[in-house]
C-alpha positions in Angstrom: 79.6 -26.4 37.5 78.2 -29.7 38.6 79.4 -32.5 40.8 78.7 -35.6 38.9 76.8 -38.3 40.7 79.0 -40.0 43.3 82.1 -37.9 42.5 83.5 -35.8 45.4 84.3 -32.1 45.4 87.2 -31.3 47.7 87.1 -27.6 48.4 90.3 -27.2 50.4 90.7 -25.1 53.5 91.8 -21.6 54.4 91.4 -18.1 53.0 92.8 -19.0 49.5 90.7 -22.0 48.8 88.1 -20.1 46.7 85.8 -21.1 43.8 85.4 -18.0 41.6 82.6 -17.6 39.1 83.9 -15.1 36.6 83.1 -14.7 32.9 81.1 -13.0 30.2 78.0 -15.3 30.2 75.6 -16.4 32.9 76.8 -19.3 35.0 75.2 -22.1 36.9 76.1 -24.3 39.9 74.6 -27.6 41.1 71.8 -29.6 39.6 70.4 -33.1 39.2 73.8 -34.7 38.8 75.1 -33.4 42.1 75.2 -30.4 44.4 77.7 -28.8 46.8 76.5 -29.7 50.3 77.9 -31.6 53.2 81.3 -33.0 52.5 81.1 -31.4 49.0 80.4 -27.9 50.3 82.5 -25.0 49.0 85.1 -23.3 51.2 85.0 -19.7 49.9 82.9 -18.4 47.0 83.4 -15.4 44.8 81.0 -14.2 42.2 82.5 -11.8 39.7 80.2 -12.0 36.7 77.8 -9.2 35.8 75.4 -11.7 34.2 75.3 -13.7 37.5 75.2 -17.2 39.0 72.1 -19.4 39.2 71.9 -22.1 41.8 70.2 -25.2 40.3 70.6 -27.1 43.6 71.5 -26.3 47.2 75.0 -24.9 47.9 76.6 -24.8 51.3 79.5 -22.4 52.0 81.9 -23.2 54.8 83.7 -19.8 55.0 83.3 -16.5 53.1 81.1 -15.1 50.3 82.6 -12.3 48.1 80.1 -10.5 45.9 82.4 -8.6 43.5 80.0 -8.3 40.6 76.8 -10.0 39.8 73.7 -11.5 41.4 73.3 -15.0 42.8 69.9 -16.3 41.9 68.5 -18.8 44.5 65.2 -20.3 45.4 63.8 -22.0 48.6 64.8 -25.4 47.2 68.1 -24.2 45.7 69.3 -22.3 48.7 72.7 -20.7 49.4 73.5 -21.6 53.0 76.4 -19.9 54.8 77.6 -22.2 57.5 80.3 -19.9 59.0 79.3 -18.4 62.3 81.4 -15.3 61.5 79.1 -12.3 61.0 81.5 -10.7 58.5 81.3 -13.5 55.9 79.7 -11.2 53.4 81.1 -7.7 52.7 78.6 -4.9 52.0 76.2 -5.8 49.3 74.6 -3.4 46.8 72.1 -3.5 44.0 74.3 -5.4 41.5 76.2 -7.5 44.1 73.7 -9.6 46.1 71.6 -12.7 46.3 68.3 -12.8 44.4 65.6 -14.4 46.6 66.4 -16.7 49.6 69.7 -17.0 51.5 70.5 -18.9 54.7 73.0 -18.0 57.5 74.0 -19.7 60.7 74.0 -17.0 63.4 75.3 -17.2 67.0 73.4 -15.9 70.0 74.0 -12.2 70.5 75.2 -11.6 67.0 73.7 -9.4 64.2 73.7 -10.2 60.5 72.8 -8.3 57.3 71.5 -10.5 54.5 72.5 -9.4 51.0 69.2 -10.0 49.3 66.8 -8.6 46.8 64.4 -9.4 44.0 64.3 -8.2 40.4 65.9 -4.8 40.2 65.5 -4.1 43.9 68.0 -4.5 46.7 66.6 -5.2 50.1 68.7 -5.2 53.3 67.4 -7.7 55.8 69.0 -7.3 59.2 68.7 -9.5 62.2 69.9 -8.0 65.5 70.7 -9.4 69.0 69.8 -13.0 68.1 68.6 -14.8 71.3 69.8 -18.4 70.4 72.1 -19.8 67.8 70.3 -21.2 64.8 70.1 -21.3 61.0 68.1 -18.3 59.6 66.6 -17.8 56.2 65.9 -14.4 54.7 64.1 -13.7 51.4 63.2 -10.4 49.9 59.5 -10.2 48.8 58.0 -7.6 46.6 54.4 -8.2 47.8 52.5 -8.2 51.1 53.1 -11.3 53.3 49.9 -13.2 54.2 49.8 -15.9 56.8 
């Protein structure tokens, strides 16, 4: 799914305004012709495809993410950003229902959040607790030692 050049994507509002990626082949969203950010951000997103969804550009999500089946493949430049301050925007993730690599979330001071992330065949729960100040946070599951 791509937003073509100057075309607008109106995602709607409310709990039922949901884009669902479901199917029997791998799916993609965003890319060089247009992404889903700013005024074109998605309202709710559901992934229900065992072969997954690959982001070819950044995607912003205004409300909830439902990981029914499948993995969302991201990268630091093709980031899934959850803009909703609600800490329950993502239900419990498991090995086959998560984000592959980087994911961003806006978190309020005092809140906790569990990022549904992993890499390859591994699921890695990344939890932030008792955040001191509101901010956008990015989590990525790494399978090697971090060097600074």
